[in-house]
N, C-alpha and C positions, 0 to 999 in steps of 0.2 A: 479598633482602638486598643483592645487587650493585646493584640499581636504587636502593635507599635510600642506599647509600654514594656512588653516582654523584651523586645529588641533593645530598648533603651536600658533596661535593667542588666541585660547581658553585656552591653557595651560598658556600662558602669563597672561591672565586676571585672571585666578584662582590663580596663584602665586602672582600677584599684590594684589588681594583681600585678600589673606591670610596674606601677609606682612602688609597690611593696618590694618587688624583685630588685628594682633599681636601688632602692634604699638599702636593702640587704646587701646587694653587691658592693655598694659604696662603703658600707660599714664593715664588710668583711675584709677589705683591703686596708682600711685606715681606721684609726681610733678617732673619736670625737669627744670634745669636752662637753659636759653638761652645762657649762657656764657660758660658752660662746661656741656656736657651731653653725655651719651653713645649712639652710633648708634645701629642699629639692630644686629650688630655683636659684640657689647660690647666694641668697641673701642671708646675712648673719642674724642669728636668733640669740637673744641674751636671756639667761636665767636671772631672776631677781631673788634677793633675800626676802625674808618675811616682811621687812619694812620697806622693800622696794629698791634697795641698792643694787647696782649692777656694775660689772666691769665697764669702765668708761671707754669712750671712743678716743684712742690715743693718736689718731691720724692727723691731728692739728699740730703735731710737733714738727719743727723744722723750719727752714727758711721760708718766709712769706706764708707761714701757716701750713706747710706740708704739701708735697706733690708738685712743687715748682722747681724746675731745673735751675741749677746754679748758673748764673750768667757768665758769659765770656766777654770781658771788657777790653777795649782797645788800649794798647800801651801808648801813653802820651809823653813819657820820659823814660830814658834808659840810663842805668848807672853801671859802670865797670869797676871792679876792685882796683884799689890804688896801691896796694901793698902796705899801706899804713892803716891808721884808724879810719874806717869808712862811715862811722856813725853820722857825722855832719853831712857828708855828701848824700847819703840816703835820705836823711831828714829834710835836707834842702829840696830834693826832688819831690818828696811828698808834699811839702809846703807849697811848692809851685803848682802842682796839680790841684791842690786844695783850693786854689784861687780861680780855677776854671769854672765856667757856669755849669749848672746841673742840666743834663740832657737825659730825659727818661730815667732820672734818679741817679745818674752817674756822671762823674767828672773825668774819669780815666784811670789808667793803671800806671804804676811805676814798675818797670821791668828791671830786675837785677840780672845782669849778664852772667854767663858761666864764670866760675872762679870762687875764691874764698874771700868773704868780706869780714874784716876784723871789726868788731863792734864792742866798745867799752861802756856803752850806755844804751838806754831803751830807745827804740824807734817808736814814735807816737803818731797815731792816726786819729785826729780829733775832729775831722770834717767828714760829712756824709759823702758817699759816692766815690770813695777812693779805694783802689785795690793795690796791694803790694804782691808782686808776682816774681818768683824766681824762674830759672830756666829748667828746673827739674831737681828732684831730691838727690840725684847723682851728679848734678851739674853746679848748683848754686848752694854755697854754704855760708851761713852766718856763724862765725866763730866768736863765742862770747869770752871776753877778757875783762880785766879791770875789777872795779868794786862790784858789790852785790847789786844785781838788777834783773829785770825781766826783759827778754829780748824784744817783744813787741807788745805795745799797749794800744788797744782799740777803745776809743771813747775818751780817754784822758781824764774823765770824770763823769759822774752820772748826775743828771739834773732832773729835779722833780719839783714842780711848782704847784701841784695839786690844783686847787680851785682859784688861786690868786692870779691876777693879771701880771704879765711880765713886762716891765718897762723895756723900751727898745734897746737901751744900752746894756741890758742884762741877757739878751738872747745869746745863747751859746753859739760859737762859730759853726757854720755849716748846717744849722737847724732852721727849718722854715718856720716862720711865724704864722700861726693860724688861730682862729677862734678868739680874737681879741675881745669880743663882746660876750664871752662865755658867762653863763649863769648856771650855778649849780642847783641841784635838787637832792632832797634826802627823804628816805623812807625806811621801812623795816619789814622783815619777814613776818607774816602772820600764820604761816603753816606750822602745825605742831611738829612736823618732821619733813625735811627736804632730803631725799636720799642722795648718796654719792652716785654720780653718773647722770643726774637729772639735768635737763636743759630748761625747765620752767619752774616758777615758784610764784606764790601770791604775796603781794606786799600790802601794807596798810593803805597806801595812796599812791597811785601811779601818775598823778598830775605832775607836770614838770619834766617828765621823761618822754623820750621819743625814739622811734626806730632809728638805729644808727648811733645812738649815744653810747659812749664808753662809760661803764660803771665799775665801781669798786664794791665788792661784797666783803664786808668786814665781819669775820667770825670771832667773837670775843673769847678771850681766855678768862674763864670764871673760876671761882673757888670750887663750885659744884662740879664743874667738868674736870678740873685737875684731880679732885678727889675720886670721881668716877673712874678716871684713868689709872688710879693707883699711883699717882705721881706726887702726892703730898707727904710721903714718908721716906724721902730720899735723905739718908744720913751717911756721911762718910767721915770717919775718924772723929765721930762725936759732933760733927757740924752739919747743919741742915743744908741740903743742896737744892737749888731752884731749877726746876725743869723749864717751865715757861712762867715768867712773871705775870701777875695779874695786870691786864692792860696791854700786854704784848700780843696783839691780835694777829690772826691770820688773814691775809688779803688775797682775793682772787679778782682779776680784772677780766671782764667779759664785755661783749658788744650786744646791745639789744637788737634782736631780729624781728620781734613781734610784741604787741601789747594788746591784750584782750581784757578790757575792764581793768582790774588790778592784778591780772596775771601777766608776768613778764617772761618772755622767752629769750634765751641768749644763744650765742653762736657756738660756744664750746661747752661741753658737759662740765658740771662741777666736780672737782677732784676731792671733795670731802662731803660728809653728811652734816646736817644741821638739826640738832635735837633741841627744841625749845625747852624741854624739861631741864637741861643742863646749861643752856645759853641765855635764858631769861632770868632776871634782868642782866644786862641791858638789852639783850636780843641781838639778832643779826641785822646790821645796818647796811643799807644800799645807798650809794652816793654817786651821782653823776660827776665825772671827772674829765679833765683834759688829758690827752696823751702825755706820757712822760717825754721830755725833750732829750732824746738821746741821738747820737749819730746813727745813721742807717745805711744800708747797702755798702758795707765795708767788707772786703775779703782779703784773706792771706792765703797764698797757694804756691805750690811747686817749690818748696824750700827744704833745706836741711839746716836745722839749728843744732849747733854742736858746742859742747863744753868738755873740758877734761874730766875723765872718770875720777871720782873722789869716793873714798871709803869714809863716810861721814854720816852723822845724824842729820836728818833733813832740816832741822831748825838752824843748822849752821851752814847749810848748802848755799853757795853764792848765787846760783843761776836758775831761773825758771824760764818758761818759753813764751806763752801768749796769754793775755787776759782780754776777753771780749766783753766790753762794757757798753755795747750798742745793741740795737734791735735789727732784725732782718739782716744778719751778718753771717759769714761763713768762714771756715778754715778747712782747706782740703789739700790732700797730697803733701803733707808735711811730715818729715822725719825728725823727731826730737831725740837727740842722743845725749844721755847723761844728765838732762835737766831734771830738777826735783820740783814737786808740786807744779807740774809742767803747764797745765792749762786751767784757766778759770773762766766759766761761762756765766756771766752775771747779767745778761740782758734777756731779751725775749725773741723767740722765733730764730734760733741759731742752729745751723747745721755744722757738725764736724764730720768730715768724710775722709776716710783713708788716712788717718793720723796714726803714726807708729811711734812708740816711745820705747827706748832701750836703756836698761841700767846694767852696768857691768857688776857693780857691787850691791849687796843688799843694804837697805837703809839700816843704820845702827840705832839701837835703842828701842824701848817698848812703845814709844809714841810713833805713829805711822803717818807718812805723807799720803797724798793722793795725786794722781796725774790728771784725772778729769774731775774737776769740782763743779757740780751743778749748783749754781746759786741764782738761777732765774727760772723762767717757764717756757714751755714749748721748745725744749731743747731736743735735738736729734743727734745722737752719736752713732754713726753708721760706718760699718766695715773698718773699724779701728783695731789697734792691737797694742799691747803693753807686755814687756817682759821685765820682771823685777820681783825680788823677794822682799818679804816683810813690809807690805804696803797695802793701802786701799787702792784698787784700780779706779773705781768710780765711787764718789760719795755725793750726798746731798747735804746742804747746810740746813739751818733751821727755818721752818715755815716756808718752804719752797713748794708751791702747789704745781701739779702737772697740768697738762700732760707732758711728761718727759720720757724719752725713749732711748734705750741702748740697744742697737740692732746689729745682728750679724757680726759680732766682734769677738776677738780671741784674746784672752788675758792669761799669761803664764807667770807663775811665781809661787814659791813655797811660803806658807804663812801669809798669803795675800788673799784679798777677796773683794767682791763688789759688796759694799755695805753703806746704806744711808747712815749718816754719821750722828745726827743729833736733832732733837727737839722738833719732831713732828712735821716732816714733809709728807706729801700725799700725791698719789697718781703717778707712779713710776712703772714703766714696762721694761723688763729685761727680756729681750726677744731673740731667740736663737743665738745665744752667747755661749761660748765654750770657755770654761775655767777649769782645766784639767787638774791643776795642782792646788786649788784653793776653793773658796766658797762663794755662795750667793746668800746673803743674809738680809732678812727684814726683822731685826730683833729689838728687844728692850735692853738698852745698854745701861739701864739703872744709873748708878752713881759714877759710872765711867766718865772721865773728863771732869766736868764740873756739874754733873747731873744731866747727862745726855738723854736718859730716859727712853721713852718710846720714840723710835727714829722714823717710822714709816707706816702709813696706812693706805689701804686701797691700792696696793702694789701687786704686780703680776710678773712671775717668771714663766715664760712660755717657750716650750721646746728647747730648753737649755740643757747643757751637759756640764756638770761640776763635780768636784770631788765630794762636796758635801753642801747641805742647805740647812740654814737655821731660819725657818719660816714660822713666825709667831703671830697670833691674832690678838691685837689690842682689844680692850673692852668695847663692845659695840661696833667693832670694825673687822673687816676681813682683809687678809692677804692671801694670795694664791700662788701655787706652783703647779702648772698644768703641762702635762706631757714632758716632764723633766726627768733626767737620769742622774743619779748620784745618791749618796747616803743622806738620810734624814737624821739630823741631830736634835735631841730634845734637851733643853737646858732651862735653868732658872734665869731670873733676871741677873744681869752681870753682877758678879761679886757675891751673889746669894747662893746658898747651898740648896735651898728649897723655898717655895714649891716650884716644880717644873711648870713652865707656862704653857697655856693652851697652844697647840700646834695650829698653824694656818691650814688652809684648804689644799690638800694634794689631790689633784684630779688626773686620772690616767697616769698614775705614777709609774715611771720606768718605760712608758710607751708614748712616743711622740703622737701628736694629734694633727688633724687637718682643721683649718688651713695651716700651711707650713709656717707662715709668719702672720701673727695677729695684726701687727701694724700695717703690713702691706694689704691684707684683706680688708681692713677698715678703710684704708686709703682708696683702694679700688672701688669699694662700695660707694664712697662719698664722691669721688672725683673721676672714676673710670680708669681703664687700663693705661691711658696716657700718663697718668700721674706716676705709675710705677716706672714707666720708661723714662720719665723725666729724672728719676733718681738713679737710673742705670740698671734697673731690674727688668729683664725680658718677660718674666712671669713670676708668680708666687709659688715656686716649686723647689724641691730639695736641692737641685743642682746649683741653685743660686746661693746656697749656703754650704760652702765646701769644707769648712773646718770642723766637721763633726767627728773626726778621728784623730785629733791632735794628741800625740803621745804625752804622757806625763814626764816631767823632769825627773831625773834620778832622785830617789828618796834620800833624805839625810841619813847618814850612817847611824846605827844604833849600837850603843856600847852595853852589852849584857853583862851584868855582874852575876857570877855563879851563885852567890848567896842571896842576892836581893832581887835579881831580875833586870829588866830594861831600865836604863837611866832615862827617866822621863824629862830631865832638865835639858837634854842636849839640844843645842841650836835654837833655843828659845831666846827672844829678844830680852835684853837687860838694860837697866839704867844703873849708873854708878855715881857716887858722889865725886869721883875723880880718879884719874890714872896718873902714874908718875910722868911728869913732864907733858901731860896730855897726849901721850904717845899711843898710836894705834897698836903698836907692838905689845902694849900692856893693857889694852882695853878690856872691859868687863866681859866681852864675848869670848875672850880666851879661856875663861873659867868653865865654859859650857860648850866648847868646840870639840871635845873628845880627843884632843891632841895632848899627849903627855909632855910634850916639849914646850908648850905655850902656857902662859899664866897671866892673871890679872895682878898687876903691881899697883897698889894703892898709893895715893899721894899724901897720906897722913898716917900716923901711928895710932891714932885714937878716933873712935866714932866715925869710921868710914863704912859705907854700905854698898851692897850689890843687891838690886831689886829685880827679880825676874818675873815677867808676865807669862803665866801658863796658857794664856789665850783661850780660856774656857775652863769649866770646872774640872779639877783634877784631884783624884783621890790619892793620897800619899800616907805612908806610915814610917818612912825611914829616909835618911839623908846621909850623904858622905861628904867629907871634906879632906882635901889634900893640899899641903903646901908644896911649893916648887922645890925641885932638887937643889940641895945646897943652901936652902933658906928655911928649912924646917926649924920649928921652935920659936919663931918670931911671934906668932899669935899667942897671947897670954889669956885672953878671955873673949868670948863671942856669944851671940844669941841668934836664933833663927825664928822668924815669925811668919805666919801665913795670914793672908787676907781672907777672912771668913765673915760673911754677913756684913760686909762693908767696914769691918774693924780688923785690927791686927791682933792675932792670937799667938801667944808664945808657944812654939813647937818644941824647942830644945835650947839648951844653953850649956856652955862648958868652958874649959880652960885651954890646955895645950892641945893643938891639932896634930902637928907633926906630919909624917909621911902619909898616913891614911887613918881616918877615924869615921866610925859609923855611929849615928844617933838614931834611936828608935823612939816612937811616940804613938799615941792612939791614932787610929785611922781618922783622917781629916780631909774634908773637901776644901780646896783652896783655889783662888783665882790669881793670886800673886804670892811670891815667897821672897822674904828679905833676910839676907845675911848681914849682920852688923858686927864688925870687929871693934870690940870695946877697948882693948888695949893690946899693945905689942911692943917688942923691944926694938924693932926696926920696921921699915915699910913692909906691910903684909904682902905676901906673894901667894895667891891661891891658884893652884894648878887645876883643881877639880872641885866643882860644886854640883853634886848629884842628888836627884830626887827619885824615890822608888815607892812602889807598892809591893811589899813582900807578901804574897798570897799564903806563904807557909807560916807567917807569924800567927801564933794562936790567938793574939788579941785583935787580928784583923776583923773588922765588922762590916766594912763596905765592899761592894764589888768594885774592882778597879775601873776607873773611867778614862783611861788613857785613850780609848777609842773614841771618846767624845770630845777630845781636845781639838780645838779648831786650829790645826796647823798642817 
């Protein structure tokens, strides 16, 4: 017996040693995150916060809830370009296919033959099961002309009836009527704390709920929570700014998969945490609902959408590409050329695959557009690309809960970034994305916009490469950057000089981790290897992510002043009150382009201004002004102000500018700078507006922060 026990003990030691060697070998070649990592069996292990929060399972993002191949639908109608306006012909074919019966969720596709289709108005798909397909991005072009419009609209309108019955004559076209005898139910959370990433919670009373029910989880916006988040002190120019109004609640829709007493389990992890200390009263409400009635199974594919290149501010741009207002829809293999605010994803379970957007000119002005706007849930943006300066590549709107995923995508452009935009979205994964010229931000935007405040919680950047990152932790919430390469920037809330906000979690900083893709690893664990192949990935390995060495675009030229140093104003976006004849030749950008032969020519002789966005906290203590050759002496009086602590502070003022003038002032941290021409003898013509931090100035008190500027 002792001999047998000894043998067993030896076997145990050998197995333990082999396992340790295997673990050591695996870790010696790859890094692992402490927050998500595969165990020796390949199963993902999640670290939790002290309150039980964890990185959520993002694998439910995408068409039909993730891991489902995009379908190939038979063409039922074909359209050829006419040489004239083709909008009516395309719309007629779509309307005809929309009348066909649904078979396995689809009616058929409309095929656009090779050639250029001239379209002066939107093409609308408002019926489920219809696909618009071109013959390839190099073969079929929709050329946008005419008045301002979006090329393609999916959904035509969003319909939500909540818990009410829908009369037969109010059923939206193409939407199947179900659940006419629907009876709602209501309850509330009773847990003191439900962590982000959880799939189960306890309610006061589960009567009236059943497995398979769709529920809405209403997270209230309370005065206590807004105060806890530090969002009740937003003041801009002396006026209070509202981050989230009381009563503007966050909603997450989930399906019940199990009920045990009063504990409810749902299909998709929660993308936010629920702390009763800040949410009671009224507490988190749970309501049984009917599905939103949207169009489903609509696709757009194999197209080139084109408009003329325009050097313009996005608010004046005439054309955008696609809006998806349906559920379980897709857009794949589409090239958008010169469209602004190109795509809006406003439904659920949407996949955008291999979408490319190209801009010839940078967006003008300090306000930036976005090409991929996430305004729904379970969105997957996969293998997409954008090239464009001075923009947001991807943003989220307010109160958009995940899981939402940006996967294996490449975005190039100076002064551009991936950045959730405003008012508390949650559950975003930026996975293996490359942003060589810009940033990936999960920030507090403070009073930017109209009080955008905390933009994102429970977000993850995984194995990304970017020029810089602004990853900040909101109160009681985590954001992560794991296995990411690029500079880490530390800033205060937008427009504030201090305090610098707590940084989010950087894990394995500068060293990629295994698994290569978090989304694919989670998808494989939930649905198996077949799910990856359905999305076109042969394996979750580095070779499937080829854009890891994309070179940076050439840096903007710097104009070094021998006396003052680098001109920190160069190439920053500006807003102006106006330019002479609204001409691009005389736009505000000409004052900061470093070209001595160009200038901003104002449209009035008094009270005209140029406002520059420094795109981050910038320390300055000097500025320069120059009037254009042959136009010196026009400016008779001016002032320059900096935005400091959400208010404008006078930096300098003077009278005659002439060929070249330097003003000095105490070191100041600014987020914006505004030049106002108070009076002039003729239309002011400003050749140069420069900003500097002169390190040799004996009054300099701050370390220059030009390296912190987000451009």
